[in-house]
C-alpha positions as CSV (number, residue, x, y, z in Angstrom):
1,X,-9.4,0.2,11.1
2,X,-9.8,-1.9,14.3
3,X,-7.9,-4.8,12.7
4,X,-4.7,-2.8,12.6
5,X,-5.1,-1.2,16.0
6,X,-5.9,-4.3,18.0
7,X,-4.0,-7.0,16.2
8,X,-0.9,-5.4,14.6
9,X,1.3,-7.9,16.4
10,X,-0.4,-10.7,14.5
11,X,-0.5,-9.0,11.1
12,X,2.5,-10.8,9.6
13,X,1.1,-14.1,10.6
14,X,-2.4,-13.5,9.4
15,X,-1.5,-12.0,6.0
16,X,1.4,-13.5,4.2
17,X,3.1,-11.6,1.3
18,X,6.2,-12.3,-0.8
19,X,7.6,-8.9,0.0
20,X,10.9,-9.4,-1.7
21,X,9.3,-10.6,-5.0
22,X,7.1,-7.5,-5.0
23,X,10.0,-5.2,-4.1
24,X,12.1,-6.6,-7.0
25,X,9.3,-5.7,-9.4
26,X,9.2,-2.2,-8.1
27,X,13.0,-2.0,-8.1
28,X,13.0,-2.8,-11.8
29,X,10.5,0.0,-12.5
30,X,12.4,2.5,-10.3
31,X,15.6,1.8,-12.1
32,X,18.0,3.5,-9.7
33,X,18.6,3.1,-5.9
34,X,18.1,6.1,-3.7
35,X,15.9,7.4,-0.9
36,X,12.5,5.7,-0.8
37,X,9.4,6.5,1.2
38,X,6.9,3.6,1.6
39,X,3.5,5.1,2.3
40,X,1.2,2.7,4.2
41,X,4.3,0.8,5.3
42,X,2.4,-1.2,7.9
43,X,4.7,-3.6,9.8
44,X,7.6,-2.8,7.4
45,X,7.6,-5.9,5.2
46,X,8.2,-4.0,1.9
47,X,10.7,-1.6,3.6
48,X,12.9,-4.5,4.8
49,X,12.9,-5.9,1.3
50,X,13.8,-2.5,-0.3
51,X,16.6,-2.0,2.3
52,X,18.1,-5.4,1.4
53,X,18.0,-4.2,-2.3
54,X,20.1,-1.2,-1.4
55,X,17.6,1.6,-0.8
56,X,17.7,4.1,2.0
57,X,14.1,3.7,3.4
58,X,11.6,5.6,5.5
59,X,8.0,4.6,6.2
60,X,4.7,6.3,6.8
61,X,1.5,4.8,8.3
62,X,-1.5,6.1,10.2
63,X,-1.5,3.3,12.7
64,X,0.9,3.7,15.7
65,X,0.4,0.0,16.5
66,X,1.6,-1.1,13.1
67,X,4.5,1.4,13.3
68,X,5.5,0.0,16.7
69,X,5.9,-3.5,15.1
70,X,7.8,-2.1,12.2
71,X,10.2,-0.1,14.4
72,X,11.1,-3.3,16.4
73,X,12.1,-4.9,13.1
74,X,14.0,-2.0,11.8
75,X,15.6,0.0,14.7
76,X,17.2,3.2,13.6
77,X,15.0,3.6,10.5
78,X,12.9,6.7,10.3
79,X,9.1,6.3,10.5
80,X,6.4,8.9,10.2
81,X,2.9,8.7,11.6
82,X,0.0,10.2,9.8
83,X,-2.5,9.8,7.0
84,X,-1.2,9.9,3.5
85,X,-3.9,12.5,2.6
86,X,-1.9,15.0,4.8
87,X,1.6,13.9,3.8
88,X,3.9,16.7,5.0
89,X,7.5,15.8,5.4
90,X,10.2,18.4,4.8
91,X,12.1,16.1,2.4
92,X,12.1,14.9,-1.2
93,X,12.5,11.3,-2.2
94,X,13.9,9.5,-5.3
95,X,11.0,7.0,-5.0
96,X,7.6,6.7,-3.2
97,X,5.7,3.5,-3.1
98,X,2.0,2.8,-2.3
99,X,1.6,-0.9,-2.1
100,X,-0.9,-3.4,-0.7
101,X,-3.9,-1.4,-1.8
102,X,-2.8,1.7,0.1
103,X,-4.0,4.1,-2.6
104,X,-7.5,2.7,-2.3
105,X,-7.9,3.9,1.3
106,X,-8.9,7.4,0.2
107,X,-12.5,8.2,0.7
108,X,-13.2,10.0,-2.6
109,X,-11.7,11.5,-5.8
110,X,-11.0,14.8,-4.0
111,X,-8.8,13.0,-1.4
112,X,-7.2,10.9,-4.2
113,X,-6.2,14.1,-6.1
114,X,-4.9,15.7,-2.9
115,X,-2.9,12.7,-2.0
116,X,-1.3,12.4,-5.4
117,X,-0.5,16.1,-5.4
118,X,1.3,15.9,-2.1
119,X,3.2,12.9,-3.3
120,X,4.3,14.8,-6.4
121,X,5.5,17.6,-4.1
122,X,7.6,15.1,-2.1
123,X,9.4,13.6,-5.1
124,X,12.7,14.9,-6.5
125,X,12.7,15.8,-10.2
126,X,12.4,12.5,-12.2
127,X,11.5,10.7,-9.0
128,X,9.3,7.6,-9.3
129,X,5.9,6.9,-7.8
130,X,5.0,3.2,-7.8
131,X,1.4,2.1,-6.9
132,X,-0.3,-1.3,-7.1
133,X,-4.0,-1.8,-8.0
134,X,-5.3,-5.3,-7.4
135,X,-8.8,-4.0,-7.4
136,X,-10.3,-1.4,-9.7
137,X,-13.3,-1.0,-12.1
138,X,-11.8,-3.3,-14.6
139,X,-10.6,-5.9,-12.1
140,X,-13.0,-6.9,-9.4
141,X,-14.3,-10.4,-8.6
142,X,-17.1,-10.3,-6.0
143,X,-16.7,-14.1,-5.6
144,X,-13.1,-13.9,-4.4
145,X,-14.1,-14.4,-0.8
146,X,-11.6,-16.6,1.0
147,X,-10.6,-18.1,4.3
148,X,-7.0,-18.4,5.3
149,X,-5.7,-20.5,8.2
150,X,-2.5,-19.7,10.0
151,X,-0.2,-21.0,12.8
152,X,3.3,-20.6,14.1
153,X,5.8,-22.4,16.3
154,X,4.7,-20.4,19.4
155,X,1.3,-22.1,19.4
156,X,-0.6,-19.3,17.9
157,X,-3.2,-20.4,15.4
158,X,-6.4,-19.0,13.8
159,X,-8.3,-18.1,10.7
160,X,-9.2,-15.0,8.8
161,X,-12.1,-14.8,6.4
162,X,-12.2,-12.0,3.8
163,X,-15.4,-11.0,2.0
164,X,-15.9,-8.3,-0.7
165,X,-19.0,-6.5,-1.7
166,X,-19.3,-3.6,-4.2
167,X,-21.5,-0.7,-3.2
168,X,-21.5,2.1,-5.8
169,X,-18.0,3.4,-6.2
170,X,-16.9,1.6,-3.0
171,X,-15.8,-1.9,-2.1
172,X,-16.6,-3.1,1.3
173,X,-13.9,-5.4,2.7
174,X,-15.1,-7.4,5.6
175,X,-12.7,-9.3,7.9
176,X,-13.8,-12.0,10.3
177,X,-10.8,-13.0,12.5
178,X,-10.3,-15.7,15.1
179,X,-7.0,-16.2,17.0
180,X,-6.2,-18.8,19.6
181,X,-3.2,-18.2,22.0
182,X,-2.5,-19.7,25.4
183,X,-5.9,-21.3,25.5
184,X,-7.6,-17.9,24.9
185,X,-9.5,-17.0,21.8
186,X,-9.7,-13.5,20.3
187,X,-12.3,-12.7,17.8
188,X,-12.7,-9.6,15.7
189,X,-15.1,-8.5,12.9
190,X,-14.2,-5.4,11.0
191,X,-15.0,-3.5,7.8
192,X,-13.0,-1.2,5.5
193,X,-14.2,0.7,2.4
194,X,-11.9,0.9,-0.7
195,X,-12.5,3.4,-3.5
196,X,-13.3,1.7,-6.8
197,X,-11.1,3.7,-9.2
198,X,-11.3,4.0,-12.9
199,X,-7.8,3.4,-14.3
200,X,-8.1,5.8,-17.2
201,X,-9.4,8.6,-15.0
202,X,-6.6,7.9,-12.5
203,X,-4.0,8.0,-15.3
204,X,-5.5,11.3,-16.6
205,X,-5.3,12.8,-13.1
206,X,-1.7,11.8,-12.7
207,X,-0.8,13.4,-16.1
208,X,-2.7,16.5,-15.1
209,X,-0.6,16.8,-11.9
210,X,2.7,16.5,-13.8
211,X,3.5,12.8,-14.0
212,X,4.7,10.8,-17.0
213,X,2.7,7.6,-16.5
214,X,3.0,4.0,-17.6
215,X,0.9,0.8,-16.8
216,X,2.4,-2.5,-15.9
217,X,1.2,-6.0,-15.0
218,X,2.2,-7.6,-11.7
219,X,5.5,-8.7,-13.2
220,X,6.4,-5.2,-14.2
221,X,5.8,-5.7,-17.9
222,X,4.1,-2.9,-19.9
223,X,0.5,-3.7,-20.6
224,X,-2.6,-2.1,-22.1
225,X,-4.9,-4.8,-20.6
226,X,-6.6,-3.4,-17.6
227,X,-8.6,-6.5,-16.6
228,X,-5.9,-7.7,-14.2
229,X,-4.0,-6.5,-11.1
230,X,-1.9,-3.5,-12.2
231,X,1.1,-1.5,-11.2
232,X,1.1,2.2,-12.1
233,X,4.4,4.1,-12.5
234,X,4.5,7.9,-12.4
235,X,7.7,9.8,-13.2
236,X,7.8,13.4,-11.8
237,X,8.4,15.9,-14.6
238,X,10.6,18.8,-13.8
239,X,7.8,21.4,-13.3
240,X,6.6,21.2,-9.7
241,X,3.0,21.4,-8.6
242,X,2.2,23.7,-5.6
243,X,1.3,22.0,-2.3
244,X,-2.2,22.5,-1.0
């Protein structure tokens, strides 16, 4: 996505998250500190929060520009560059997280299955997979378009407009960005497709691969109501799936 490649240095300013709040919910679901891999780590916001909570963290992202920003924040921490669909690290983790819609960046169900299988392979027995789903078949509002304005003490200011449009089993996320810095204006229009997943089918796939699954709301509470942003937890059962 051009947005991540060209404007990684502005990402934290453009898109604000309460990383610690989200990390604490994940921590409650993981239950035990250990080695954690954050897939789609971006500029490292969640990783910094997990590290403060006591985890040994590593990150993976496909954007070298985003990783460059993350490495400046967390010198000495291990980062891996590559797509999650081809996850291949000679290591097992106690927990793996896919947050901020990372799971939805797969192109189709085949890639989704392959990604989850590789994640299973990289978890230790009883390791935890934590994924968030703020958009899925039971939770999509086509009217949630919004414009966010931002600025900082260095005189950088701008706006980012996000628009969403459903097209079959895909969601088109359009971003219109304007940044003013040192009397110069940068503009960027970019699009990204998300896979519109069916939660029940995703849960069945996780079980098929060998996960014990549970569904939680954004606060980490067990829920059977899918018409809301969700967090899915998968616990790796002892039997390993072969990597492919």
